[in-house]
C-alpha positions in Angstrom: -14.8 -5.4 -9.1 -11.3 -6.9 -8.7 -10.9 -6.4 -12.5 -11.8 -2.7 -12.0 -9.1 -2.4 -9.4 -6.5 -3.9 -11.7 -7.6 -1.6 -14.6 -7.4 1.5 -12.4 -3.9 0.5 -11.1 -2.7 -0.1 -14.6 -4.1 3.3 -15.8 -2.3 5.0 -12.9 0.9 3.2 -13.7 1.2 2.0 -10.0 4.2 -0.3 -9.5 4.7 -2.5 -6.4 8.3 -3.0 -5.3 9.5 -5.8 -7.6 9.5 -9.2 -6.0 13.2 -9.6 -6.8 14.0 -6.7 -4.5 13.2 -8.8 -1.5 12.7 -12.4 -0.3 9.0 -12.7 0.6 9.9 -15.6 3.0 12.0 -13.2 5.1 10.4 -9.8 4.4 7.1 -8.0 4.6 5.9 -4.7 3.1 4.6 -2.1 5.5 2.6 0.9 4.5 3.8 3.9 6.4 1.1 6.6 6.8 2.4 10.1 7.5 0.5 13.3 8.3 0.3 15.9 5.5 1.5 19.4 5.9 -1.3 21.7 7.1 -4.3 21.1 4.7 -2.4 18.5 2.6 -3.6 14.9 2.5 -1.9 12.1 4.3 1.2 10.6 2.6 1.9 6.9 2.1 5.0 4.9 1.4 5.8 1.2 1.2 8.7 -0.1 3.2 10.3 -3.5 3.0 11.2 -4.8 6.4 12.9 -8.0 7.6 10.5 -10.3 9.5 13.0 -10.6 12.3 12.9 -6.8 12.8 9.1 -6.6 13.2 9.3 -7.2 17.0 11.2 -3.8 17.2 8.7 -1.9 15.1 5.4 -0.5 16.2 2.8 -1.2 13.5 -0.9 -2.0 13.1 -2.0 -4.8 10.8 -3.8 -3.7 7.6 -5.4 -5.8 5.0 -4.9 -5.0 1.3 -8.6 -4.9 0.8 -11.7 -4.5 3.0 -14.3 -6.4 1.1 -15.3 -6.0 -2.5 -16.2 -2.7 -4.2 -19.6 -2.8 -5.8 -19.1 0.4 -7.8 -16.5 3.0 -8.5 -18.1 5.1 -5.7 -16.9 2.4 -3.2 -13.3 3.0 -4.1 -10.9 5.7 -2.8 -7.6 6.7 -4.4 -4.4 7.1 -2.4 -0.9 7.9 -3.6 1.9 5.6 -2.5 5.4 6.7 -2.9 4.2 9.5 -5.2 2.3 7.0 -7.5 
């Protein structure tokens, strides 16, 4: 199912922030979840944060995946930064 995930990401054109935009030894990417307007869905954005600033930011840990999808029905689409 990892292959299915890669295929779906390629089809959607999703692009992670390029690794050359930050130093992974000094930064992390945080997914910001914001409420939607009225009946609109939640909105999501990726933010690059210095590791040394994490102690000043309230966040909850989130894994990139929660197990393996066994079928397309196990997957849910979200839009990150409009992608």
